C-alpha positions as CSV (number, residue, x, y, z in Angstrom):
1,M,69.5,75.4,93.7
2,S,69.9,72.0,92.1
3,V,70.1,68.7,94.0
4,H,73.5,68.2,92.5
5,S,74.7,71.5,93.9
6,Y,73.1,70.8,97.3
7,K,75.0,67.5,97.6
8,H,78.2,69.4,97.2
9,C,77.6,72.0,99.9
10,A,79.3,71.6,103.2
11,V,76.1,71.4,105.3
12,F,75.1,68.3,103.3
13,R,78.5,66.8,103.9
14,V,78.0,67.1,107.7
15,A,74.7,65.2,107.5
16,R,76.1,62.6,105.2
17,Y,79.1,62.0,107.4
18,M,76.9,61.7,110.6
19,L,74.9,59.0,108.9
20,S,77.9,57.0,107.7
21,G,79.8,57.5,110.9
22,L,77.0,56.6,113.3
23,R,79.0,53.7,114.8
24,S,81.9,56.0,115.6
25,V,79.5,58.5,117.2
26,I,78.1,55.9,119.5
27,L,81.6,54.4,120.3
28,I,83.1,57.8,121.2
29,R,80.1,59.0,123.2
30,K,80.2,55.9,125.3
31,S,84.0,56.0,125.8
32,G,84.2,59.1,128.0
33,L,87.1,60.4,125.9
34,F,85.3,63.1,124.2
35,D,84.8,66.2,126.5
36,A,82.4,68.6,124.7
37,K,83.1,71.4,127.2
38,F,86.9,71.0,126.8
39,Y,86.5,70.9,123.0
40,R,84.5,74.1,122.8
41,N,86.7,76.0,125.2
42,S,89.8,74.9,123.4
43,N,88.4,75.9,120.0
44,P,86.4,79.1,120.5
45,S,86.1,79.7,116.7
46,L,83.9,76.6,116.0
47,G,81.3,79.2,114.7
48,L,78.3,77.5,113.2
49,M,79.3,74.1,114.7
50,H,79.6,75.1,118.3
51,R,76.3,73.2,119.0
52,W,77.7,70.0,117.6
53,P,81.2,69.6,118.8
54,L,81.3,65.8,118.3
55,T,80.1,66.2,114.7
56,H,82.8,68.8,114.1
57,Y,85.5,66.5,115.5
58,L,84.4,63.6,113.5
59,L,84.0,65.6,110.3
60,L,86.8,68.1,110.4
61,G,88.5,68.5,113.8
62,W,90.7,65.3,113.7
63,L,92.0,66.3,110.4
64,H,93.3,69.7,111.8
65,P,94.3,68.1,114.3
66,L,92.1,69.2,117.3
67,N,92.1,67.3,120.6
68,P,88.7,65.7,121.8
69,S,89.9,65.7,125.5
70,P,92.9,66.6,127.5
71,L,94.2,63.0,127.5
72,F,93.9,62.3,123.9
73,D,96.4,64.1,121.6
74,T,95.2,63.8,118.0
75,W,98.4,65.0,116.3
76,S,100.7,62.8,118.5
77,Y,98.6,59.7,117.7
78,L,98.5,60.4,114.0
79,H,102.2,61.2,113.9
80,Q,103.2,58.1,115.7
81,N,100.8,55.9,113.7
82,K,101.0,57.2,110.2
83,D,99.2,54.1,108.7
84,I,96.0,55.5,110.4
85,H,96.2,58.8,108.8
86,A,96.9,57.3,105.4
87,R,93.7,55.2,105.7
88,G,91.7,58.2,106.5
89,T,90.6,56.7,109.9
90,N,89.5,58.8,112.7
91,P,92.3,58.5,115.4
92,L,90.1,58.5,118.4
93,A,87.7,55.9,117.0
94,H,90.7,53.8,115.9
95,Y,92.3,54.0,119.4
96,L,88.9,52.8,121.0
97,R,88.4,49.9,118.6
98,Q,92.0,48.7,118.1
99,G,94.8,51.0,119.3
100,R,94.3,50.5,123.0
101,L,94.4,46.7,122.5
102,E,97.7,47.1,120.6
103,G,99.2,49.3,123.4
104,R,99.3,52.5,121.5
105,D,99.6,55.6,123.5
106,P,96.8,58.2,123.3
107,H,98.9,61.1,124.7
108,P,102.6,61.9,125.1
109,L,102.0,61.9,128.9
110,F,100.2,58.6,129.1
111,A,102.4,55.6,128.6
112,T,100.1,52.6,128.1
113,A,102.6,49.8,128.5
114,W,104.3,51.5,131.5
115,Y,100.9,52.0,133.2
116,L,99.9,48.4,132.8
117,E,103.3,47.2,133.9
118,N,103.3,49.2,137.1
119,Y,99.6,48.7,137.9
120,P,98.9,45.0,137.0
121,E,95.4,45.2,138.7
122,V,94.3,47.3,135.7
123,T,95.4,44.6,133.3
124,Q,93.4,42.1,135.3
125,S,90.3,44.3,135.2
126,G,90.5,44.5,131.3
127,I,89.4,48.3,131.4
128,N,90.9,50.7,129.1
129,P,94.0,52.0,131.0
130,V,93.4,55.7,130.1
131,L,89.7,55.4,131.2
132,D,90.9,53.7,134.4
133,F,93.3,56.7,135.0
134,L,90.6,59.3,134.3
135,R,87.8,57.6,136.4
136,D,89.6,56.2,139.4
137,G,93.3,55.8,138.8
138,Y,94.2,59.4,139.5
139,R,92.4,59.3,142.9
140,K,94.6,56.3,143.8
141,G,97.7,58.2,143.0
142,R,98.6,56.2,139.9
143,N,101.1,58.0,137.7
144,P,100.2,58.2,133.9
145,C,103.9,57.9,132.9
146,P,107.4,58.2,134.4
147,E,107.6,62.0,133.7
148,F,104.5,63.0,135.8
149,D,104.5,62.5,139.5
150,M,100.9,62.7,140.9
151,A,102.0,62.6,144.5
152,Y,104.5,65.4,143.9
153,Y,102.0,67.7,142.1
154,C,99.3,67.3,144.8
155,S,101.9,67.9,147.6
156,R,103.5,70.9,145.9
157,Y,100.0,72.4,145.0
158,P,97.5,71.9,147.7
159,D,94.9,73.9,145.9
160,V,94.8,71.2,143.2
161,R,94.7,68.5,145.8
162,D,92.0,70.1,147.8
163,S,89.8,70.6,144.6
164,G,89.9,67.0,143.8
165,E,90.7,67.7,140.2
166,N,92.9,65.2,138.2
167,S,96.3,66.6,138.6
168,L,97.5,65.6,135.1
169,V,94.4,67.3,133.5
170,H,95.1,70.4,135.6
171,Y,98.6,70.5,134.4
172,L,97.7,70.0,130.8
173,T,95.0,72.6,130.7
174,L,96.2,75.2,133.2
175,G,99.0,74.2,135.4
176,W,101.9,74.6,132.8
177,T,100.6,78.1,131.9
178,E,101.1,78.9,135.6
179,R,104.6,77.4,135.5
180,R,103.8,74.7,137.9
181,N,106.2,71.7,138.0
182,P,105.1,68.2,137.1
183,N,107.8,66.4,139.1
184,S,110.9,67.2,141.1
185,W,113.3,67.4,138.2
186,F,111.5,69.2,135.5
187,N,111.3,73.0,136.0
188,T,108.5,74.3,133.8
189,G,109.4,78.0,134.2
190,Y,113.1,77.3,133.4
191,Y,112.3,75.3,130.3
192,L,109.9,77.9,128.9
193,D,112.5,80.7,129.6
194,S,115.4,78.8,128.1
195,N,113.5,77.9,125.0
196,P,111.5,80.9,123.8
197,D,110.5,79.1,120.6
198,I,108.3,76.7,122.6
199,Q,106.9,79.6,124.7
200,T,106.1,81.5,121.5
201,L,104.4,78.5,119.9
202,G,102.2,77.8,123.0
203,L,103.5,74.2,123.3
204,N,103.2,72.3,126.6
205,P,106.8,72.2,127.9
206,L,106.7,68.7,129.4
207,C,105.0,67.2,126.3
208,H,107.7,69.0,124.1
209,Y,110.5,67.6,126.3
210,V,109.2,64.0,126.2
211,V,108.5,64.0,122.5
212,C,111.7,65.8,121.3
213,G,113.3,68.1,123.8
214,A,115.3,65.4,125.6
215,L,116.7,64.1,122.3
216,E,117.6,67.7,121.3
217,G,119.7,68.0,124.5
218,R,117.5,70.7,126.0
219,P,118.0,70.6,129.7
220,P,114.9,70.2,132.0
221,N,116.3,72.4,134.7
222,D,119.2,74.6,135.4
223,A,121.1,72.0,137.5
224,V,121.9,70.0,134.3
225,L,122.9,72.9,132.2
226,G,126.4,72.6,130.9
227,A,128.7,71.6,128.1
228,D,128.6,67.9,128.7
229,S,124.8,67.7,128.5
230,F,125.0,69.3,125.1
231,K,127.9,67.5,123.8
232,D,126.5,64.2,124.7
233,S,123.0,64.9,123.2
234,V,121.7,63.6,120.0
235,T,120.2,66.1,117.5
236,N,116.7,65.2,116.6
237,V,116.1,67.3,113.6
238,Q,112.6,66.0,113.1
239,G,111.8,67.2,116.6
240,I,112.9,70.7,115.7
241,K,110.8,70.5,112.5
242,N,107.8,69.5,114.6
243,S,108.0,72.7,116.5
244,I,107.5,74.8,113.3
245,A,104.9,72.3,112.0
246,S,103.0,72.7,115.1
247,Y,103.0,76.5,114.6
248,A,101.9,76.1,111.0
249,T,99.1,73.8,112.2
250,S,97.8,76.3,114.6
251,F,96.9,78.6,111.7
252,L,96.3,76.1,108.8
253,Q,94.2,73.7,110.9
254,D,93.3,74.8,114.4
255,N,90.4,76.9,113.2
256,W,89.6,74.7,110.1
257,R,89.5,77.8,107.9
258,D,89.2,75.8,104.7
259,E,86.1,73.9,105.7
260,F,84.5,77.0,107.4
261,D,84.9,78.9,104.2
262,D,83.1,76.1,102.3
263,I,80.3,76.3,104.8
264,R,80.1,80.0,104.5
265,A,80.2,79.9,100.8
266,A,77.5,77.2,100.7
267,L,75.2,79.1,103.0
268,A,75.7,82.3,101.2
269,H,75.0,80.5,97.9
270,C,71.5,79.5,99.3
271,G,70.6,83.1,99.0
272,S,69.5,83.7,102.7
273,E,70.2,87.3,103.6
274,T,69.7,86.3,107.3
275,L,72.5,83.8,107.0
276,K,74.8,86.3,105.3
277,K,74.3,88.8,108.1
278,T,74.9,86.2,110.7
279,I,78.2,85.3,109.0
280,S,79.2,88.9,108.9
281,Q,78.5,89.4,112.6
282,E,80.6,86.4,113.4
283,T,83.7,87.7,111.7
284,V,86.4,87.7,114.4
285,M,89.2,89.5,112.4
286,V,89.2,93.2,113.0
287,F,92.4,95.0,112.0
288,P,93.5,98.2,113.9
289,E,93.5,101.6,112.2
290,F,96.4,104.0,112.4
291,E,96.6,107.6,111.6
292,S,100.2,107.4,110.1
293,I,101.4,104.2,108.4
294,C,104.9,102.7,108.9
295,V,104.4,99.6,106.7
296,S,102.0,98.8,103.9
297,I,101.5,95.0,103.8
298,I,100.6,94.1,100.2
299,I,99.1,90.7,99.5
300,P,98.3,89.8,96.0
301,V,95.6,87.1,95.7
302,Y,94.0,85.0,93.0
303,N,91.4,82.6,94.3
304,K,92.4,80.3,97.3
305,I,90.4,82.4,99.8
306,S,91.2,80.0,102.6
307,Y,94.9,80.7,102.3
308,T,94.3,84.4,102.3
309,I,92.1,84.1,105.5
310,N,94.9,82.1,107.2
311,C,97.5,84.7,106.2
312,L,95.4,87.5,107.5
313,D,94.7,85.7,110.7
314,S,98.3,85.1,111.2
315,I,99.1,88.8,110.7
316,L,96.4,89.8,113.3
317,R,97.7,87.4,115.8
318,C,101.2,88.7,115.5
319,I,100.6,92.5,115.8
320,G,103.4,94.3,117.4
321,E,104.3,98.0,118.0
322,L,104.4,99.1,114.4
323,S,101.7,100.8,112.6
324,F,100.6,99.2,109.4
325,E,97.9,98.8,106.8
326,V,96.9,95.7,105.0
327,I,96.2,96.0,101.2
328,V,94.8,92.9,99.5
329,V,94.9,93.1,95.8
330,D,92.4,90.7,94.2
331,D,93.8,89.7,90.8
332,G,90.5,88.8,89.1
333,S,89.5,85.9,91.5
334,T,86.7,83.7,90.3
335,D,85.8,82.3,93.7
336,N,84.2,84.1,96.6
337,T,87.4,86.0,97.6
338,L,85.9,89.5,97.2
339,D,82.7,88.6,99.2
340,C,84.7,87.2,102.0
341,L,87.2,90.0,102.2
342,S,84.4,92.5,102.3
343,L,83.5,90.9,105.7
344,I,86.8,91.9,107.3
345,P,87.0,95.5,108.8
346,N,89.8,97.8,108.2
347,I,91.6,96.1,105.4
348,R,91.9,97.8,102.0
349,V,90.8,95.7,99.1
350,V,92.0,96.6,95.5
351,A,90.0,94.8,92.9
352,A,92.2,94.6,89.7
353,G,89.2,93.2,87.7
354,K,91.3,91.2,85.4
355,N,93.8,88.5,86.1
356,K,97.2,89.9,85.0
357,G,99.5,88.1,87.5
358,F,101.7,88.7,90.5
359,I,103.7,91.6,89.1
360,S,100.7,93.7,88.1
361,A,98.9,93.0,91.4
362,C,101.9,94.1,93.5
363,N,102.4,97.3,91.6
364,A,98.7,98.0,91.9
365,G,99.0,97.5,95.6
366,A,102.0,99.8,95.9
367,R,100.1,102.6,94.1
368,H,97.5,102.5,96.9
369,A,100.1,102.3,99.7
370,H,100.7,105.1,102.4
371,G,103.6,103.3,104.3
372,E,107.2,104.3,104.5
373,Y,108.0,100.7,103.7
374,L,106.3,98.1,101.4
375,C,106.0,94.5,102.5
376,F,105.1,92.2,99.7
377,L,103.6,89.0,101.2
378,N,102.2,86.0,99.5
379,N,98.8,84.9,100.6
380,D,100.0,81.3,101.1
381,T,102.2,82.4,104.0
382,L,101.8,82.4,107.8
383,V,103.8,85.0,109.7
384,T,105.2,84.5,113.2
385,P,105.7,86.8,116.2
386,T,108.0,89.9,115.6
387,W,108.3,89.0,111.9
388,L,107.6,92.6,110.8
389,E,109.5,94.3,113.6
390,Q,112.6,92.4,112.6
391,L,112.4,93.4,109.0
392,V,111.8,97.0,109.8
393,D,114.5,97.2,112.4
394,T,117.0,95.8,109.9
395,I,116.3,98.3,107.2
396,R,116.4,101.1,109.7
397,I,119.6,100.2,111.3
398,Y,121.4,99.7,108.1
399,P,121.0,102.9,106.0
400,A,122.4,101.3,102.8
401,C,119.8,98.5,103.0
402,G,117.2,98.8,100.4
403,A,115.3,95.6,100.9
404,V,115.4,92.8,103.5
405,G,113.8,89.3,103.4
406,A,112.7,86.8,105.9
407,K,113.7,83.2,106.6
408,L,111.1,81.2,104.7
409,V,110.2,77.8,106.2
410,Y,107.9,75.0,104.8
411,P,105.0,73.9,107.1
412,E,106.5,70.6,107.7
413,G,109.5,72.4,109.4
414,T,112.2,72.3,106.7
415,L,113.9,75.4,105.3
416,Q,112.7,76.9,101.9
417,E,115.1,79.9,101.9
418,A,117.6,81.6,104.1
419,G,118.3,84.2,101.4
420,S,118.8,83.3,97.8
421,M,121.8,82.6,95.6
422,L,122.3,83.9,92.1
423,W,124.7,82.2,89.7
424,R,126.8,83.3,86.8
425,D,124.4,81.5,84.4
426,G,121.4,83.4,85.8
427,A,120.1,80.4,87.7
428,T,118.7,81.0,91.2
429,R,118.4,78.9,94.3
430,G,117.2,79.4,97.9
431,Y,120.1,78.8,100.3
432,G,119.5,75.7,102.5
433,R,116.4,74.4,100.8
434,E,114.8,71.5,102.8
435,D,117.5,71.6,105.3
436,D,117.2,72.1,109.1
437,P,116.3,75.9,109.5
438,F,118.1,76.1,113.0
439,K,121.5,75.3,111.7
440,P,124.0,78.1,112.3
441,E,124.6,78.8,108.6
442,Y,121.0,79.9,108.3
443,C,120.7,81.9,111.5
444,Y,123.0,85.0,110.9
445,L,122.3,88.3,109.1
446,R,124.1,88.7,105.9
447,E,124.1,90.4,102.5
448,V,122.6,88.3,99.7
449,A,122.0,88.4,96.0
450,Y,118.3,88.6,96.5
451,C,115.4,87.6,98.7
452,S,112.2,86.0,97.5
453,A,109.2,88.3,97.0
454,A,107.1,85.7,99.0
455,C,108.1,88.1,101.9
456,L,110.1,91.1,101.0
457,L,110.3,94.5,102.7
458,V,111.3,97.4,100.5
459,R,111.7,101.1,101.1
460,T,108.8,102.8,99.4
461,D,110.8,105.6,97.9
462,L,113.2,103.2,96.2
463,F,110.4,101.1,94.9
464,E,108.8,104.2,93.4
465,R,112.1,105.4,92.0
466,L,112.6,102.1,90.3
467,G,109.2,102.0,88.8
468,G,108.1,98.9,90.8
469,Y,108.4,95.3,89.5
470,D,109.3,95.4,85.8
471,T,106.4,94.3,83.7
472,L,109.0,92.8,81.4
473,F,108.7,89.6,83.5
474,E,104.9,89.5,83.6
475,P,103.0,87.6,84.8
476,S,105.6,86.4,87.4
477,Y,109.1,84.8,88.0
478,Y,112.4,86.6,88.2
479,E,110.8,89.9,89.0
480,D,112.2,89.8,92.6
481,V,115.6,88.9,91.4
482,D,115.5,91.8,88.9
483,L,114.3,94.2,91.5
484,C,117.2,93.4,93.8
485,M,119.7,93.8,90.9
486,R,118.3,97.3,90.3
487,L,118.7,98.1,93.9
488,W,122.4,97.0,93.7
489,Q,122.8,99.4,90.9
490,L,121.6,102.2,93.1
491,G,124.3,101.3,95.6
492,C,121.7,99.6,98.0
493,K,122.1,96.3,99.8
494,V,119.7,93.4,100.1
495,V,119.8,91.7,103.5
496,Y,118.6,88.4,104.8
497,Q,117.1,88.6,108.3
498,P,117.0,85.2,110.1
499,A,115.1,86.6,113.1
500,S,112.0,87.1,110.9
501,T,110.4,83.8,110.2
502,V,107.5,83.2,107.8
503,I,106.0,79.9,106.9
504,H,105.4,79.5,103.2
505,L,103.1,76.9,101.8
506,E,104.4,77.6,98.3
507,F,101.2,76.6,96.5
508,S,101.4,77.5,92.9
509,S,98.3,78.8,90.9
510,S,100.0,77.8,87.7
511,S,100.2,74.3,86.2
512,T,103.7,72.8,86.5
513,D,104.2,72.9,82.8
514,K,103.2,76.5,82.5
515,A,105.3,77.5,85.5
516,V,108.4,75.9,84.0
517,D,107.9,77.6,80.7
518,L,107.5,81.0,82.5
519,M,110.8,80.4,84.4
520,K,112.7,79.5,81.3
521,M,111.3,82.5,79.4
522,N,112.0,85.0,82.1
523,K,115.4,83.5,82.9
524,T,116.5,84.3,79.3
525,R,115.1,87.8,79.6
526,F,117.0,88.2,82.9
527,Q,120.3,86.9,81.3
528,E,120.0,89.3,78.4
529,R,119.4,92.3,80.7
530,W,122.1,91.5,83.3
531,F,124.8,89.6,81.4
532,R,127.5,92.1,82.2
533,Q,126.9,91.9,86.0
534,L,126.4,88.1,85.9
535,R,130.0,87.7,84.7
536,F,131.3,88.5,88.2
537,L,129.1,86.0,90.1
538,P,130.2,82.5,91.1
539,E,129.9,79.6,88.5
540,H,126.9,77.4,89.0
541,A,128.4,74.6,91.1
542,A,127.9,73.0,94.5
543,A,131.5,73.8,95.4
544,N,130.6,77.5,95.2
545,I,127.6,77.6,97.5
546,L,129.6,79.0,100.5
547,T,130.7,81.9,98.1
548,A,127.3,82.5,96.6
549,R,125.3,82.6,99.9
550,D,127.0,85.9,101.1
551,I,128.0,88.6,98.6
552,R,130.1,90.7,100.9
553,K,133.6,91.1,99.6
554,G,135.6,91.0,102.8
555,K,138.0,88.2,104.0
556,T,136.8,85.0,105.3
557,V,137.9,84.5,108.9
558,L,137.4,81.6,111.2
559,F,137.5,82.7,114.8
560,A,138.5,79.5,116.7
561,D,138.3,79.7,120.5
562,D,137.6,77.4,123.3
563,R,134.1,78.9,123.8
564,I,131.6,81.4,122.2
565,P,132.8,85.0,123.2
566,T,130.4,87.0,125.3
567,A,130.4,90.8,126.0
568,S,130.6,90.5,129.7
569,T,132.2,87.2,130.9
570,G,135.8,88.0,131.7
571,P,138.4,90.2,130.0
572,D,139.5,87.6,127.4
573,S,136.1,86.9,126.2
574,S,135.1,90.6,126.2
575,R,138.1,91.4,124.0
576,A,137.3,88.6,121.7
577,Y,133.7,89.9,121.4
578,K,135.0,93.3,120.4
579,I,137.4,91.8,117.9
580,L,134.4,90.0,116.3
581,R,132.3,93.2,116.3
582,Y,135.2,95.1,114.6
583,L,135.8,92.4,111.9
584,A,132.1,92.0,111.1
585,G,131.7,95.8,111.0
586,S,134.6,96.1,108.5
587,G,132.8,93.8,106.1
588,H,134.6,90.6,106.7
589,L,132.8,87.2,106.7
590,V,133.5,85.8,110.2
591,T,132.6,82.4,111.6
592,V,132.9,81.4,115.2
593,F,133.6,77.9,116.1
594,P,133.9,77.0,119.8
595,L,136.5,74.2,120.2
596,S,135.7,72.9,123.6
597,D,132.6,74.5,125.0
598,P,129.8,74.9,122.3
599,T,127.2,76.1,124.8
600,P,125.8,79.4,123.7
601,Y,124.9,82.4,126.0
602,Q,121.6,83.2,124.2
603,P,121.7,87.0,124.3
604,D,125.2,87.2,123.1
605,L,124.7,84.5,120.5
606,R,121.8,86.6,119.0
607,N,123.9,89.8,119.1
608,L,126.7,88.1,117.3
609,Q,124.4,86.7,114.6
610,Q,122.7,90.1,114.1
611,M,126.3,91.6,113.6
612,G,126.6,89.2,110.7
613,V,128.7,86.6,112.4
614,E,128.0,82.9,111.7
615,V,128.2,81.1,115.1
616,F,128.4,77.3,115.4
617,H,127.1,76.0,118.7
618,S,125.7,72.8,120.2
619,P,124.3,70.6,118.9
620,Y,125.9,71.6,115.6
621,A,129.5,72.1,116.6
622,E,131.0,68.9,115.1
623,L,134.7,69.8,114.5
624,D,135.5,67.0,112.1
625,T,132.5,67.6,109.9
626,F,133.2,71.3,109.9
627,L,136.8,70.9,108.9
628,H,135.8,68.6,106.0
629,D,132.9,70.9,104.7
630,R,134.8,74.2,105.0
631,A,138.2,73.1,103.6
632,G,139.7,75.9,101.4
633,Y,137.1,78.5,102.4
634,Y,138.8,80.6,105.1
635,S,141.6,83.1,104.4
636,A,142.8,82.9,108.0
637,V,142.1,81.3,111.4
638,L,142.1,83.7,114.4
639,T,142.3,82.8,118.1
640,T,142.7,84.8,121.3
641,R,142.8,81.9,123.9
642,T,145.9,79.9,122.8
643,L,146.3,77.6,125.8
644,A,142.7,76.6,126.1
645,A,142.5,75.6,122.4
646,T,145.9,74.3,121.7
647,A,145.0,70.6,120.9
648,Y,142.1,71.7,118.7
649,L,144.2,74.3,116.8
650,Q,146.7,71.6,116.0
651,K,143.8,69.6,114.4
652,I,142.9,72.6,112.3
653,R,146.5,73.2,111.1
654,T,146.7,69.5,110.2
655,A,143.4,69.7,108.2
656,W,144.1,73.0,106.5
657,P,147.9,73.3,106.3
658,A,147.7,76.2,103.8
659,T,145.4,78.4,106.0
660,A,147.2,81.0,108.2
661,V,146.7,80.8,111.9
662,V,146.8,84.2,113.6
663,Y,147.2,84.7,117.4
664,D,146.1,87.7,119.3
665,A,149.2,88.9,121.3
666,E,147.1,90.6,123.9
667,A,145.7,87.2,125.0
668,L,149.1,85.7,125.6
669,P,149.4,85.8,129.3
670,T,153.1,85.3,129.7
671,S,156.1,86.2,127.8
672,H,157.5,82.5,127.9
673,Q,154.3,81.1,126.2
674,A,155.7,80.1,122.8
675,L,153.9,80.2,119.5
676,P,153.9,77.1,117.3
677,T,156.8,77.4,114.7
678,D,154.3,77.5,111.8
679,A,152.2,80.2,113.3
680,T,151.5,83.6,111.7
681,P,153.0,86.4,113.9
682,P,150.6,87.7,116.6
683,I,148.5,90.8,115.9
């Protein structure tokens, strides 16, 4: 091994960094803000670096971003101080040298300025406020921020008080998982139950509330739940994005897979069989084996082994009740992909030998599959809990469904695709790209022109009947659109399932120029093949997005009531719910807009969305914006609660004078209740 090669191995990088960062090492060790035991316990997959946790944090951990102690939140510090990240400065070292003097907060639950203002003796002492709190302040009952009440916590939980443990540290490391409350007004259990996304992502509920939950209008307890609290709230889209970004980070960065793979490759390259055996023994990914297979997950890969490992790790963490097999098709990788994959038990690796592209790799994987369904999944994706169950349930519930796709989200939290649109000129576009993925228009099940093959579930029998992806489009691009068009020809539907979320990094293995050339070439081939069918699709224009997003041929109906209908809350609401179910089941495109109370009842909201009903709710139910954006789209407006919605209905009639307003006669409580003179007769 040459000196040049040695200098590029990960082990040498560790030593080099330790020499250059000696000042930071000494500073952090003396600070008391690096807790080696906490760091190891929080990151059990440190592997070869478990003996040197501080070295790992300085070299890799802060980039990922791991926390050095309970009261220093690396991600929060970098997020609030983007100048530090841009300079490549270690956040803890920056805080100790400069940030604390500037009053920067080390953690969402430690407010530096507030702490110094309320405890002036700390200011006079000149001690770092967070160190004061950790060493002595908590014993004196000093609160770290307005949101955490030390006296309340000790009084409410005498076991913590009697142990002498720092109450905030207890809450951050254990208390919130036991649903203990940090103060008299924040109900941890309620917040987790009311926000399953936070619980699923493993986020500390109070930290989430302080950073973005309050701005999103999420109530801290059941006492403040109501329409007013939602109507008066301010939507913080960035806060919503952060939830997804945090989830992505837990896979991309929490286990620093990229760097571990570099170390593994470097050590293996040294030729030590002992080291290779050690690496093999430390493999933590062991997939289950099943006698019968429901789903064959096919992952085509070409190099980028770190992304493949992250993808596999996410699948393993999100295992549900379905039986499955994982088939990784190596499309002629030139890195250590095959060596690394050989260390993972119970996955099937198909070595293509020669790099032929995405289409060839997917078809090869399908030939080795045993599942009733094929799930094509890019290796630069991270799956989320219940992703696979949602896809399979959809294709089982809807017999005419030939393929179903997931909601694809970028790691920073914006939407990549909520189903895709196909235009008359053969152009394509992911619906909602770079928008807020939680908006109502992206959260209901619907028929679409096609779904991206980045995550696409297809019935195996149909895929075989069609001969797989057409090699006309090799090596890639437009093969998924073509497959969905051929499913159309068989009378099958392609469905978008918003309840299945997949994070897509969308890293391209091709150069930009080459990718653009491939897209142009295959678009032309696609146009030539499907020109007859393309004639009936919408013209490529922004004004036609609402038409292109959903290819169902029914009427467009706006269901305007005072609140979101539920299945069990009163006869009027129950009847409205049944009407919606009938309309959606008949193939009509239905939107629900609550005119006075946009607060959703979560189970019924999800049920309506899964029926194919678009439901606007807080904090997205802004009537003026809605009337402007949807002008001319609806065939009719239907209402069942006339009295409660009179003022709002008048506003709709004024904005859309040409749109018929239909009243449900069953909902008119008295014979003398008059209909507006311009109303369509009741049904």
